C-alpha positions, -999 to +999 in steps of 0.1 A: -217-723+628-245-713+602-254-684+630-231-667+610-242-674+573-265-643+560-299-642+553-313-633+520-345-614+521-367-612+490-361-575+476-400-574+467-408-574+504-417-535+518-391-538+542-364-550+519-370-522+495-364-495+525-334-468+529-308-491+554-302-459+573-341-457+574-345-491+586-318-484+614-336-451+624-366-466+627-353-498+648-332-472+672-364-450+677-383-482+688-353-494+710-349-459+726-387-460+742-374-495+759-350-485+770-365-454+789-394-473+806-395-504+823-432-507+822-451-538+809-478-521+786-447-498+767-427-530+755-459-556+749-472-533+726-439-525+706-435-562+706-466-571+692-460-544+663-425-559+651-436-593+652-467-580+629-436-566+608-417-598+606-436-607+568-426-576+556-389-580+558-391-609+530-375-635+550-392-669+566-401-665+602-385-697+605-349-686+596-355-654+611-363-675+649-334-699+638-310-665+635-327-649+664-326-678+690-299-675+710-303-636+720-342-642+726-333-672+747-308-652+769-334-618+769-358-646+780-332-663+808-328-626+823-362-618+826-365-647+844-337-649+866-349-615+881-383-625+884-368-653+905-346-631+926-363-601+933-397-620+937-410-597+914-430-616+887-445-589+869-412-573+868-393-597+856-420-609+826-418-571+818-383-571+818-379-603+794-406-585+768-380-555+770-349-574+761-366-596+735-386-563+718-351-547+718-331-576+700-359-584+673-360-547+665-323-547+659-322-583+641-355-572+617-335-542+605-303-559+601-316-590+587-332-570+557-301-548+547-279-560+520-241-551+532-234-533+500-261-506+504-254-502+539-217-494+532-226-469+502-256-456+527-227-446+553-202-433+528-228-411+504-249-396+538-232-401+567-198-392+553-182-426+574-146-431+566-140-456+535-113-477+555-143-484+583-168-489+553-147-512+530-134-530+558-165-537+575-183-547+541-154-569+537-158-584+573-195-591+568-186-608+531-162-633+550-186-645+577-196-676+558-160-686+552-153-684+587-185-705+591-166-733+566-134-729+579-146-739+617-163-769+602-132-770+585-111-771+616-134-798+636-134-822+610-098-819+612-095-825+650-117-856+651-095-870+623-062-867+644-080-883+674-078-846+697-113-846+695-138-872+705-169-850+718-172-879+743-189-858+769-196-820+779-164-815+792-148-827+759-174-807+736-163-772+759-124-778+754-127-790+718-149-754+717-124-737+733-095-751+710-110-746+676-120-710+686-085-703+689-076-720+658-100-699+641-089-667+661-055-672+644-065-678+610-090-649+613-059-626+625-038-639+594-064-639+571-071-603+577-039-590+577-037-604+541-068-587+533-055-550+546-025-553+528-042-564+496-070-537+497-046-507+506-023-518+477-053-514+455-064-479+468-094-489+490-082-470+519-073-436+500-102-416+497-086-395+469-114-384+441-137-414+447-171-412+435-202-436+443-216-460+419-247-467+438-264-432+450-294-435+469-316-406+481-335-416+515-377-410+497-403-403+511-411-437+516-378-440+540-393-413+561-428-424+562-414-459+577-394-438+603-422-415+612-445-449+616-420-467+639-422-433+662-460-431+657-459-466+677-438-459+699-453-426+713-491-448+711-469-472+729-459-451+758-491-422+757-512-464+765-483-470+795-489-433+810-530-434+805-529-469+821-503-456+848-484-484+838-449-458+829-419-462+848-388-442+836-358-465+840-338-443+863-367-440+884-366-452+915 
């Protein structure tokens, strides 16, 4: 369950210093450019740009790849089965690259965002409800604790002889049983945490001020403009080559 442990980017990295909402907006621009087309040229160019941007987020590529591996494997698998079932190899490759590009855009944006900065940005600029932002922040901060509880439950089951993990079927049964135990423990913990936070006034907007106000600077707008330029260049290149195809077109 190490996938639940948060990644800590280098604060000196270029994208790590960018505003959280700017990074999310830039990712949405690239995602939208990939959503509206099913050609091969557009996702290939966008994916090349995303790979080039990985060193700018301040996270070792190996750690980022380990975190993104399940999503990337699922995207490649979907593209493979589309090519296998439809007989269109180029179309299957295009779908796989497209899904990888969409997933990688979100992973790059989220991996370089500090949860506290994101909660402050949602409250300051989007005026999100305090109950939502503080609750989401608390849930994210509890992710490493859930990973530790998963390992503790697994060790307890093996110590009692319930889960010997002697075969694939036993591992599958143990997975669902451990998930059920973790879900019950999570609900109990969330109930206690919600009562404690309500008792301390976290849900009451009242006369609350921001401790860390942060405006959206020119470099943040430059990041959004750069992602928009990449999306437009990739789309224009696909149109010029005659391969651009609207996703709803038949």
